[in-house]
C-alpha positions in Angstrom: 33.7 -31.8 -12.5 32.2 -28.3 -13.2 32.4 -25.8 -10.3 29.2 -23.9 -9.6 29.2 -20.2 -8.7 27.9 -19.6 -5.2 27.4 -15.8 -5.4 27.9 -12.9 -7.7 31.1 -11.9 -6.0 33.0 -14.6 -8.0 34.2 -13.6 -11.4 32.3 -15.2 -14.3 32.8 -14.9 -18.0 29.8 -13.2 -19.6 27.7 -15.7 -21.5 26.1 -12.9 -23.6 29.2 -11.1 -25.0 31.8 -13.8 -24.3 34.4 -11.1 -23.6 33.9 -9.5 -20.3 34.0 -10.8 -16.7 31.6 -9.9 -13.9 32.4 -7.7 -10.9 30.3 -7.0 -7.9 27.8 -4.3 -8.5 24.1 -3.5 -8.6 21.4 -4.0 -11.3 18.0 -2.8 -12.1 15.8 -5.8 -12.5 12.5 -5.7 -14.4 9.9 -8.4 -13.5 6.5 -9.0 -15.2 4.0 -11.2 -13.4 0.5 -11.4 -15.0 -0.6 -7.7 -15.4 2.0 -6.5 -12.8 5.2 -4.9 -13.9 7.8 -4.5 -11.1 11.1 -2.7 -11.4 13.6 -3.4 -8.6 16.5 -1.0 -8.3 19.8 -1.6 -6.5 19.8 -5.4 -6.6 23.2 -6.8 -5.7 24.6 -8.7 -8.7 27.6 -9.7 -10.7 27.7 -7.1 -13.5 29.6 -7.7 -16.8 32.4 -5.1 -17.3 32.0 -5.3 -21.1 28.2 -5.4 -21.9 26.6 -4.7 -18.5 24.7 -8.1 -18.4 23.9 -8.9 -14.8 23.8 -12.2 -12.9 22.0 -12.6 -9.6 23.1 -14.9 -6.8 20.6 -17.3 -5.3 19.6 -15.2 -2.3 19.0 -12.1 -4.4 17.0 -14.1 -7.0 14.8 -15.5 -4.3 14.2 -12.1 -2.8 13.3 -10.6 -6.2 10.9 -13.5 -6.7 9.2 -12.8 -3.3 9.0 -9.1 -4.1 7.3 -9.9 -7.4 4.9 -12.3 -5.8 3.9 -9.6 -3.2 3.4 -7.0 -5.9 1.2 -9.3 -8.0 -0.9 -10.3 -5.0 -1.5 -6.6 -4.1 -3.0 -5.9 -7.5 -0.3 -3.4 -8.4 0.0 -2.7 -12.1 3.4 -0.8 -12.1 5.7 -0.5 -9.2 9.3 0.7 -8.8 11.1 -0.4 -5.6 14.5 -0.3 -4.0 16.0 -3.7 -3.1 17.3 -2.4 0.2 15.1 -3.0 3.3 
């Protein structure tokens, strides 16, 4: 039975480069929704030590999605935000 990762704190072998493992860190996440482009800085993530690919945990991914929904509803074309409250 395959074990599922619960959060980015757990080490994960990178699926992009196949060499590195992830470690807790922060990522800059770009999101495009319709005509809205949102860049969210400082998102907690597991970050690959070899290639820098990032993996979001469920809570962070849901919050990023909510932030993107809000930006799109507001009619914003380009927005850069910090993840922190």
